[in-house]
DSSP file (Angstrom, degrees, kcal/mol; ACC not computed):
  #  RESIDUE AA STRUCTURE BP1 BP2  ACC     N-H-->O    O-->H-N    N-H-->O    O-->H-N    TCO  KAPPA ALPHA  PHI   PSI    X-CA   Y-CA   Z-CA
    1    1 A X              0   0    0      0, 0.0     2,-0.3     0, 0.0     0, 0.0   0.000 360.0 360.0 360.0 133.5  -37.4  -12.5  -55.8
    2    2 A X        -     0   0    0      1,-0.0     2,-0.2    61,-0.0     0, 0.0  -0.707 360.0-119.3 -94.5 145.2  -38.3   -9.9  -53.2
    3    3 A X        -     0   0    0     -2,-0.3    -1,-0.0     1,-0.1     2,-0.0  -0.558  33.3-106.9 -79.5 146.0  -39.4   -6.4  -54.0
    4    4 A X        -     0   0    0     -2,-0.2     2,-0.6     1,-0.1    -1,-0.1  -0.345  30.4-119.6 -68.7 155.6  -37.3   -3.5  -52.7
    5    5 A X        +     0   0    0     59,-0.1     2,-0.4    -2,-0.0    69,-0.2  -0.881  37.1 172.4-102.4 117.5  -38.7   -1.5  -49.8
    6    6 A X        -     0   0    0     -2,-0.6     2,-0.3    67,-0.1    61,-0.0  -0.978  32.1-123.9-124.1 137.2  -39.3    2.2  -50.5
    7    7 A X        -     0   0    0     -2,-0.4     2,-0.5     7,-0.0    67,-0.0  -0.637  26.5-158.4 -78.2 137.1  -41.0    4.7  -48.3
    8    8 A X    >   -     0   0    0     -2,-0.3     3,-1.5     3,-0.1     6,-0.2  -0.960  12.7-132.0-123.4 115.6  -43.8    6.4  -50.1
    9    9 A X  T 3  S+     0   0    0     -2,-0.5     3,-0.1     1,-0.2     6,-0.0  -0.396  92.7  21.6 -63.8 137.8  -45.1    9.8  -49.0
   10   10 A X  T 3  S+     0   0    0      1,-0.3     2,-0.3    -2,-0.1    -1,-0.2   0.188  87.3 128.5  91.5 -17.5  -48.9    9.9  -48.6
   11   11 A X    <>  -     0   0    0     -3,-1.5     4,-2.4     1,-0.1    -1,-0.3  -0.581  59.8-136.6 -73.6 131.2  -49.3    6.1  -48.3
   12   12 A X  H  > S+     0   0    0     -2,-0.3     4,-2.4     1,-0.2     5,-0.2   0.866 101.7  51.4 -58.5 -40.5  -51.4    5.3  -45.2
   13   13 A X  H  > S+     0   0    0      1,-0.2     4,-2.3     2,-0.2    -1,-0.2   0.914 112.5  45.4 -65.4 -42.9  -49.2    2.5  -44.1
   14   14 A X  H  > S+     0   0    0     -6,-0.2     4,-2.2     2,-0.2    -2,-0.2   0.860 111.4  53.5 -69.1 -35.3  -46.0    4.6  -44.3
   15   15 A X  H  X S+     0   0    0     -4,-2.4     4,-1.8     2,-0.2    -2,-0.2   0.919 110.4  46.7 -64.8 -43.1  -47.7    7.5  -42.5
   16   16 A X  H  X S+     0   0    0     -4,-2.4     4,-2.0     2,-0.2    -2,-0.2   0.916 111.5  50.9 -64.2 -43.5  -48.7    5.2  -39.7
   17   17 A X  H  X S+     0   0    0     -4,-2.3     4,-2.4     1,-0.2    -1,-0.2   0.887 107.3  54.9 -60.9 -38.5  -45.2    3.8  -39.5
   18   18 A X  H  X S+     0   0    0     -4,-2.2     4,-2.3     1,-0.2    -1,-0.2   0.892 107.3  49.4 -61.1 -41.1  -43.9    7.4  -39.4
   19   19 A X  H  X S+     0   0    0     -4,-1.8     4,-2.1     2,-0.2    -1,-0.2   0.874 110.1  50.9 -66.7 -37.3  -46.1    8.2  -36.4
   20   20 A X  H  X S+     0   0    0     -4,-2.0     4,-2.3     2,-0.2    -2,-0.2   0.910 109.9  49.8 -65.7 -42.2  -44.9    5.0  -34.6
   21   21 A X  H  X S+     0   0    0     -4,-2.4     4,-1.3     2,-0.2    -2,-0.2   0.909 109.6  51.4 -63.2 -42.1  -41.3    6.0  -35.2
   22   22 A X  H  < S+     0   0    0     -4,-2.3     3,-0.4     1,-0.2     4,-0.3   0.915 110.0  49.8 -59.6 -42.2  -42.0    9.5  -33.8
   23   23 A X  H >< S+     0   0    0     -4,-2.1     3,-1.3     1,-0.2     6,-0.3   0.881 105.7  56.9 -64.3 -39.1  -43.5    7.9  -30.7
   24   24 A X  H 3< S+     0   0    0     -4,-2.3    -1,-0.2     1,-0.2    -2,-0.2   0.817 105.4  52.1 -61.8 -30.0  -40.5    5.6  -30.3
   25   25 A X  T 3< S+     0   0    0     -4,-1.3    -1,-0.2    -3,-0.4    -2,-0.2   0.478  86.4 109.8 -88.8  -1.6  -38.2    8.6  -30.2
   26   26 A X  S <> S-     0   0    0     -3,-1.3     4,-1.8    -4,-0.3     3,-0.3  -0.359  78.5-117.9 -75.3 155.8  -40.1   10.5  -27.5
   27   27 A X  H  > S+     0   0    0      1,-0.2     4,-2.3     2,-0.2     5,-0.2   0.862 113.1  57.6 -59.7 -39.1  -38.7   10.9  -24.0
   28   28 A X  H  > S+     0   0    0      1,-0.2     4,-2.3     2,-0.2    -1,-0.2   0.880 105.9  50.6 -61.6 -37.6  -41.6    8.9  -22.4
   29   29 A X  H  > S+     0   0    0     -6,-0.3     4,-2.5    -3,-0.3    -1,-0.2   0.914 108.9  50.6 -66.5 -42.7  -40.7    5.9  -24.6
   30   30 A X  H  X S+     0   0    0     -4,-1.8     4,-2.2     1,-0.2    -2,-0.2   0.895 111.0  49.1 -62.1 -39.6  -37.1    6.1  -23.5
   31   31 A X  H  X S+     0   0    0     -4,-2.3     4,-2.8     2,-0.2    -1,-0.2   0.911 110.2  51.0 -65.1 -41.7  -38.1    6.2  -19.9
   32   32 A X  H  X S+     0   0    0     -4,-2.3     4,-1.7     2,-0.2    -2,-0.2   0.893 109.5  50.5 -64.4 -39.5  -40.5    3.2  -20.4
   33   33 A X  H  <>S+     0   0    0     -4,-2.5     5,-2.9     2,-0.2    -1,-0.2   0.947 113.4  44.9 -61.6 -48.3  -37.7    1.2  -22.0
   34   34 A X  H ><5S+     0   0    0     -4,-2.2     3,-1.6     1,-0.2    -2,-0.2   0.904 110.7  54.0 -63.2 -41.4  -35.3    2.0  -19.2
   35   35 A X  H 3<5S+     0   0    0     -4,-2.8    -1,-0.2     1,-0.3    -2,-0.2   0.838 110.8  46.6 -61.8 -33.4  -38.0    1.2  -16.6
   36   36 A X  T 3<5S-     0   0    0     -4,-1.7    -1,-0.3    -5,-0.2    -2,-0.2   0.229 117.3-115.0 -94.6  13.6  -38.5   -2.2  -18.2
   37   37 A X  T < 5 +     0   0    0     -3,-1.6     2,-0.9     1,-0.2    -3,-0.2   0.823  66.4 145.6  58.1  36.5  -34.8   -2.8  -18.3
   38   38 A X      < -     0   0    0     -5,-2.9     2,-0.3    -6,-0.2    -1,-0.2  -0.844  43.8-149.2-101.9  94.4  -34.7   -2.8  -22.1
   39   39 A X        +     0   0    0     -2,-0.9     2,-0.1     1,-0.1    -5,-0.0  -0.839  62.2  38.9-133.1 164.6  -31.3   -1.3  -22.6
   40   40 A X  S  > S-     0   0    0     -2,-0.3     4,-2.7     0, 0.0     5,-0.2   0.532  73.5-155.1 -67.7 139.0  -29.2    0.4  -24.0
   41   41 A X  H  > S+     0   0    0      1,-0.2     4,-2.4     2,-0.2     5,-0.2   0.886  85.2  48.7 -59.8 -48.4  -32.2    2.6  -24.8
   42   42 A X  H  > S+     0   0    0      1,-0.2     4,-1.9     2,-0.2    -1,-0.2   0.897 115.3  44.7 -63.6 -39.9  -30.9    4.3  -27.9
   43   43 A X  H  > S+     0   0    0      2,-0.2     4,-2.8     1,-0.2    -1,-0.2   0.891 110.7  55.6 -68.4 -38.6  -29.9    1.0  -29.5
   44   44 A X  H  X S+     0   0    0     -4,-2.7     4,-2.8     1,-0.2    -2,-0.2   0.910 107.6  48.8 -59.8 -42.5  -33.2   -0.5  -28.4
   45   45 A X  H  X S+     0   0    0     -4,-2.4     4,-2.0     2,-0.2    -1,-0.2   0.926 111.5  49.5 -63.3 -44.6  -35.1    2.2  -30.2
   46   46 A X  H  X S+     0   0    0     -4,-1.9     4,-1.4     1,-0.2    -2,-0.2   0.925 114.1  45.1 -59.9 -45.4  -33.0    1.7  -33.4
   47   47 A X  H  X S+     0   0    0     -4,-2.8     4,-2.5     1,-0.2    -2,-0.2   0.887 109.8  54.7 -67.4 -39.4  -33.6   -2.0  -33.3
   48   48 A X  H  X S+     0   0    0     -4,-2.8     4,-2.9    -5,-0.2     5,-0.2   0.862 103.3  56.8 -63.3 -35.0  -37.3   -1.7  -32.6
   49   49 A X  H  X S+     0   0    0     -4,-2.0     4,-2.3     2,-0.2    -1,-0.2   0.930 110.3  44.0 -59.7 -45.1  -37.6    0.5  -35.7
   50   50 A X  H  X S+     0   0    0     -4,-1.4     4,-2.5     2,-0.2    -2,-0.2   0.918 114.0  49.6 -66.4 -44.3  -36.2   -2.2  -37.8
   51   51 A X  H  X S+     0   0    0     -4,-2.5     4,-2.4     1,-0.2    -2,-0.2   0.917 112.5  47.2 -62.3 -43.8  -38.3   -4.9  -36.1
   52   52 A X  H  X S+     0   0    0     -4,-2.9     4,-2.9     2,-0.2    -1,-0.2   0.891 109.5  53.9 -67.2 -38.8  -41.5   -2.9  -36.6
   53   53 A X  H  X S+     0   0    0     -4,-2.3     4,-1.9    -5,-0.2    -2,-0.2   0.942 110.3  47.7 -57.2 -47.1  -40.6   -2.2  -40.2
   54   54 A X  H  <>S+     0   0    0     -4,-2.5     5,-2.9     1,-0.2     4,-0.3   0.912 113.8  46.7 -61.3 -43.2  -40.3   -5.9  -40.8
   55   55 A X  H ><5S+     0   0    0     -4,-2.4     3,-1.0     3,-0.2    -1,-0.2   0.913 109.5  54.6 -64.9 -42.7  -43.6   -6.6  -39.0
   56   56 A X  H 3<5S+     0   0    0     -4,-2.9    -1,-0.2     1,-0.3    -2,-0.2   0.877 119.8  30.9 -59.4 -40.6  -45.4   -3.9  -40.9
   57   57 A X  T 3<5S-     0   0    0     -4,-1.9    -1,-0.3    -5,-0.2    -2,-0.2   0.198 109.5-115.3-108.7  15.6  -44.5   -5.2  -44.3
   58   58 A X  T < 5 +     0   0    0     -3,-1.0     2,-0.3    -4,-0.3    -3,-0.2   0.916  63.9 151.1  52.2  51.3  -44.3   -8.9  -43.4
   59   59 A X      < -     0   0    0     -5,-2.9     2,-0.2    -6,-0.2    -1,-0.2  -0.762  53.8-104.6-108.4 154.2  -40.6   -9.1  -44.1
   60   60 A X     >  -     0   0    0     -2,-0.3     4,-2.4     1,-0.1     5,-0.2  -0.540  33.0-123.2 -67.2 145.1  -37.9  -11.3  -42.6
   61   61 A X  H  > S+     0   0    0      1,-0.2     4,-2.6     2,-0.2     5,-0.2   0.890 112.7  56.1 -60.7 -37.4  -35.8   -9.3  -40.2
   62   62 A X  H  > S+     0   0    0      1,-0.2     4,-2.1     2,-0.2    -1,-0.2   0.898 108.7  46.5 -61.9 -39.9  -32.7  -10.2  -42.2
   63   63 A X  H  > S+     0   0    0      2,-0.2     4,-2.6     1,-0.2    -1,-0.2   0.903 111.3  51.6 -69.2 -40.4  -34.3   -8.7  -45.3
   64   64 A X  H  X S+     0   0    0     -4,-2.4     4,-2.5     2,-0.2    -2,-0.2   0.919 110.6  48.6 -61.5 -43.4  -35.4   -5.6  -43.5
   65   65 A X  H  X S+     0   0    0     -4,-2.6     4,-2.5     2,-0.2    19,-0.2   0.930 111.5  49.9 -61.5 -45.7  -31.9   -5.0  -42.2
   66   66 A X  H  X S+     0   0    0     -4,-2.1     4,-1.3    -5,-0.2    -2,-0.2   0.917 112.0  47.7 -59.1 -45.1  -30.4   -5.5  -45.6
   67   67 A X  H  X S+     0   0    0     -4,-2.6     4,-1.4     1,-0.2     3,-0.2   0.910 112.1  49.2 -64.4 -43.2  -32.9   -3.0  -47.2
   68   68 A X  H  < S+     0   0    0     -4,-2.5     3,-0.3     1,-0.2     7,-0.3   0.917 110.2  51.4 -63.5 -42.6  -32.2   -0.4  -44.5
   69   69 A X  H  < S+     0   0    0     -4,-2.5    -1,-0.2     1,-0.2    -2,-0.2   0.772 117.7  37.3 -68.1 -25.0  -28.5   -0.7  -44.9
   70   70 A X  H  < S+     0   0    0     -4,-1.3     2,-0.6    -3,-0.2    -1,-0.2   0.548 104.5  72.5-106.0  -5.6  -28.6   -0.3  -48.6
   71   71 A X     X  -     0   0    0     -4,-1.4     4,-2.0    -3,-0.3     3,-0.4  -0.919  56.0-164.4-117.1 112.7  -31.3    2.3  -49.1
   72   72 A X  H  > S+     0   0    0     -2,-0.6     4,-2.7     1,-0.2     5,-0.2   0.861  91.0  60.6 -58.3 -37.6  -30.6    5.9  -48.0
   73   73 A X  H  > S+     0   0    0      1,-0.2     4,-2.5     2,-0.2    -1,-0.2   0.892 107.0  45.2 -60.0 -40.2  -34.3    6.7  -48.1
   74   74 A X  H  > S+     0   0    0     -3,-0.4     4,-2.9    -7,-0.2     5,-0.3   0.886 110.7  53.0 -71.3 -39.1  -35.0    4.1  -45.4
   75   75 A X  H  X>S+     0   0    0     -4,-2.0     5,-1.9    -7,-0.3     4,-1.1   0.931 114.4  43.0 -59.3 -45.1  -32.1    5.2  -43.3
   76   76 A X  H  <5S+     0   0    0     -4,-2.7    -2,-0.2     2,-0.2    -1,-0.2   0.914 114.5  49.8 -67.3 -44.2  -33.4    8.8  -43.4
   77   77 A X  H  <5S+     0   0    0     -4,-2.5    -2,-0.2     1,-0.2    -1,-0.2   0.915 118.7  37.6 -61.9 -45.2  -37.0    7.7  -42.8
   78   78 A X  H  <5S-     0   0    0     -4,-2.9    -1,-0.2    -5,-0.1    -2,-0.2   0.608 103.9-131.4 -82.8 -12.6  -36.1    5.5  -39.8
   79   79 A X  T  <5 +     0   0    0     -4,-1.1     2,-0.5    -5,-0.3    -3,-0.2   0.946  44.2 167.0  57.6  51.4  -33.5    8.0  -38.6
   80   80 A X      < -     0   0    0     -5,-1.9    -1,-0.2    -6,-0.2    -2,-0.1  -0.846  21.2-167.8 -97.8 130.3  -30.9    5.3  -38.2
   81   81 A X        +     0   0    0     -2,-0.5     2,-0.2     2,-0.1    -1,-0.1   0.905  63.0  36.4 -88.2 -44.6  -27.4    6.6  -37.7
   82   82 A X  S    S-     0   0    0      1,-0.1     2,-0.2    -7,-0.0     0, 0.0  -0.626  96.1 -82.8-108.7 164.9  -25.1    3.5  -38.0
   83   83 A X        -     0   0    0     -2,-0.2     2,-0.4     1,-0.1    -1,-0.1  -0.482  50.7-126.4 -62.6 133.1  -25.1    0.5  -40.2
   84   84 A X        -     0   0    0    -19,-0.2     2,-0.5    -2,-0.2   -15,-0.1  -0.700  16.9-148.5 -88.5 132.3  -27.4   -2.1  -38.6
   85   85 A X     >  -     0   0    0     -2,-0.4     4,-1.6     1,-0.1     3,-0.4  -0.883   7.8-145.9-103.8 127.9  -26.0   -5.5  -37.9
   86   86 A X  H  > S+     0   0    0     -2,-0.5     4,-2.4     1,-0.2     5,-0.2   0.893 100.3  56.5 -57.5 -43.0  -28.4   -8.4  -38.1
   87   87 A X  H  > S+     0   0    0      1,-0.2     4,-2.3     2,-0.2    -1,-0.2   0.871 104.5  53.8 -58.6 -37.6  -26.5  -10.3  -35.4
   88   88 A X  H  > S+     0   0    0     -3,-0.4     4,-2.5     2,-0.2    -1,-0.2   0.888 108.3  48.8 -65.7 -39.5  -27.0   -7.3  -33.0
   89   89 A X  H  X S+     0   0    0     -4,-1.6     4,-2.7     2,-0.2    -2,-0.2   0.938 112.7  47.1 -66.5 -46.0  -30.8   -7.3  -33.6
   90   90 A X  H  X S+     0   0    0     -4,-2.4     4,-1.7     1,-0.2    -2,-0.2   0.895 113.0  49.8 -62.5 -39.0  -31.0  -11.0  -32.9
   91   91 A X  H  X S+     0   0    0     -4,-2.3     4,-0.8    -5,-0.2    -1,-0.2   0.921 111.1  49.5 -64.1 -44.5  -28.9  -10.6  -29.8
   92   92 A X  H >X S+     0   0    0     -4,-2.5     3,-0.9     1,-0.2     4,-0.6   0.922 109.9  51.1 -58.6 -46.2  -31.1   -7.7  -28.6
   93   93 A X  H 3< S+     0   0    0     -4,-2.7     3,-0.5     1,-0.3    -1,-0.2   0.834 109.9  49.8 -63.8 -32.6  -34.2   -9.7  -29.2
   94   94 A X  H 3< S+     0   0    0     -4,-1.7    -1,-0.3     1,-0.2    -2,-0.2   0.630  97.4  71.3 -82.2 -12.2  -32.8  -12.7  -27.2
   95   95 A X  H << S+     0   0    0     -3,-0.9     2,-0.3    -4,-0.8    -1,-0.2   0.740  94.5  51.5 -80.1 -23.0  -31.8  -10.5  -24.2
   96   96 A X  S  < S-     0   0    0     -4,-0.6     2,-0.1    -3,-0.5   -58,-0.1  -0.845  79.8-115.4-121.5 156.7  -35.2   -9.7  -22.8
   97   97 A X    >>  -     0   0    0     -2,-0.3     4,-1.5     1,-0.1     3,-0.5  -0.445  28.3-116.3 -81.3 155.1  -38.3  -11.7  -21.8
   98   98 A X  H 3> S+     0   0    0      1,-0.2     4,-2.6     2,-0.2     5,-0.2   0.836 115.4  61.7 -60.2 -32.4  -41.6  -11.3  -23.6
   99   99 A X  H 3> S+     0   0    0      1,-0.2     4,-2.6     2,-0.2    -1,-0.2   0.883 101.1  52.2 -62.4 -38.8  -43.1   -9.9  -20.4
  100  100 A X  H <> S+     0   0    0     -3,-0.5     4,-2.1     2,-0.2    -1,-0.2   0.928 111.3  46.8 -61.5 -44.6  -40.6   -7.0  -20.4
  101  101 A X  H  X S+     0   0    0     -4,-1.5     4,-2.5     2,-0.2    -2,-0.2   0.908 112.1  49.3 -65.1 -43.1  -41.6   -6.1  -24.0
  102  102 A X  H  X S+     0   0    0     -4,-2.6     4,-2.3     2,-0.2    -1,-0.2   0.918 110.9  50.1 -64.1 -43.4  -45.4   -6.4  -23.2
  103  103 A X  H  X S+     0   0    0     -4,-2.6     4,-1.0     1,-0.2    -1,-0.2   0.892 110.5  50.8 -60.8 -39.3  -45.0   -4.2  -20.1
  104  104 A X  H >X S+     0   0    0     -4,-2.1     4,-0.7    -5,-0.2     3,-0.6   0.937 109.9  49.3 -63.4 -46.3  -43.1   -1.7  -22.2
  105  105 A X  H >< S+     0   0    0     -4,-2.5     3,-0.8     1,-0.2    -2,-0.2   0.914 114.1  44.6 -60.5 -44.6  -45.8   -1.6  -24.9
  106  106 A X  H 3< S+     0   0    0     -4,-2.3    -1,-0.2     1,-0.2    -2,-0.2   0.617 109.5  56.6 -79.5 -11.1  -48.6   -1.1  -22.4
  107  107 A X  H <<        0   0    0     -4,-1.0    -1,-0.2    -3,-0.6    -2,-0.2   0.535 360.0 360.0 -95.7  -6.6  -46.7    1.5  -20.4
  108  108 A X    <<        0   0    0     -3,-0.8    -1,-0.2    -4,-0.7    -2,-0.2   0.448 360.0 360.0 -99.7 360.0  -46.2    3.9  -23.4
């Protein structure tokens, strides 16, 4: 049985994740995504939030997507507008090369 994922104010890990999410939403990040041909930019940011959440808490991406879709607190914390589809995230991940992602990380 897996534990549910809840955001906890004041927890160092959640605070750091919050700062990363803020950074993802900045204009410079959007420009870097577009420059590295990781598009559509707004969807890419949404998907990256889910992927980073999964990485942060060592979750399967499918479990992270499920938790985000059923927990209002996570939707609000991640600032995700629509229901996230697992197939869309996997499709997004398969569309770009690792070099594009690495260039994006080092350019922000």
